[in-house]
N, C-alpha and C positions, 0 to 999 in steps of 0.2 A: 617321717612316713607314718608313725602311729596316729598322728592327727588326721591325716587323709583317710586312714582306715575308719577312724571314729566317725568322721563326716559321712563317709560312704555307708557305714552301718546305720547311722541316724537317718540318712536319706532313704535307705531301703526300708527302715521301720515306718517312715512316713508313708511311703508308697503302699506298703502292705496294709497299714491302717486305713488308708483311703480306699483301697480295694475292698477290704472287709466291710467298711461302712457302706459302700455301694451295694454290697450283697445283702445288707440288712433289710432291704425293702421287700424281700421275698416273704410271703405270708404262708404259714402252715395251715393247710386245710385237709381234713380227712376225706379221701376219695370215696365216692359211692361204690357199692358192691359191684355194679356193672359198668364201672368207669371205662373199662377197656372195650366196650361195645363200639364197633366202627361208626355207628350213628352219632356217638358222642364226639368222635374226632371231626365229623362233618359240622357239628355245632361249634366246637371249640375254635375253629378257624374263622368263624363269623362273628365272634364276640367284639363289640365296639370298644374303641380305645377310651371313650368317655361315656359315662352313664350318670345322668342326674347331676351333672356338674362335677363328678368325681372321676379322676384319672384312673385308668386300669393299673393295677399292681401285679407283679409276678407272684405266682403260687407255686408250691412244691408238689402238687398232686395233679395227676392226669385228669382231664375232663372237668376242670374247675376254672373259675374266673373270679376276680375280686376287683372292686373299685373302692377308692378311699383308703381307709386305714385298718381293716376293711369296713366300710359302711354297708356295702352290698356284696353278697357272696352267692355264687352260682355253683351247683354241683350237678353234673349230668350222670345218669346211670342209677338214680334212686329207683326203688321199686314203684311201679305204676300203681296209683291208688285205685281201689275198687269203687263202684258207684257209692255215692255218699250224699248225706243231707247237708254237708257243708256248703257255704256260698260258693258259687261258680260264676266266673266272669270271663268274658272274651276280650282280650286286649291284643292289638296288633295281629289279629287273625288266629290267635292261639287261645285255647280254653285253659283256664287256671282255677284250681281249687284254692280258696283262701282258707288256710289252716287256722286253728284257734290261735288268737293273739297271745304271744308270750310277753313277759314283763318288759323286755327291752328289744324285742324283735318281732317282725311280722314275717311269716313264712308262707310261700305259695308253691304249688307244685302243678306241673302241667297235667291236664286231664285228657285221657284218651290217647296218650303217646307212650310208646315203649321203644327205647328207654325214656323214663320220665326225667324231668329237670326240676330241681328244687332251687328256689331263690329265697334268700334271707336278707331282709332289709332292716337295718338298725332303726329303732324308733327314737324320737327325740331330736332328730336332725331335721333340717328344713328340706324335706323331700316330698315331692308329689308322687306318691306310690303309683298311681295310675299312669302317669307320664313315663316313669322309669320302666315299668313292666311293658308298656306299649312299645317303647323304643327297643327294649331288649327283644321282645317278641318279633318285631319287624326285622330286626337284624338277623335273628337266627332261624326264622321261619323256613327259609329255603333248605336248611340243613336238617330239619326235623323229620323224623319218620312220619309217614302219613297217619292222620288221626283215625283211630278205630272206634272212637266214641266221642260224643259231644255233650256239652252242658245241656240239660233240658230246661232248667230254671236258671236264668242268668240274672246276675246282679247288675243293675244299670250303673255304669260309671260316668261321672260327670265329664263332659267334653272339656278339654283343656285349651 
């Protein structure tokens, strides 16, 4: 009988290890301050399963989305930006401020929406930023709060 118990224990250990390995795909993301806003819930259910060729991965924070490992990260409920001299572009019917480029990421934030949505895209990947944000915008547009302001000077984005 001891051998059977050892085999059962070993089998249980394998099952637990497999289960824990499956859980490792969850990505930690800090939620935005207003992540519990009901408008963020309306956006969260509209996030696409694939974005820019990257599959969606699970996150551990409310009103967030991630694709890749994560290559693309979305957080809903960030503070809406004030009028700005930053580049502003319209993609998928949504106005986005293009924040100053960081060394390894490009950040964008919706303009004229409350709550605002922030998207971080890792640089160095083969990503067409305009196509990614256009698809994301088109996917979530019906869940966004109505725009209260719009870009006045838009940056033209090349047609894909």
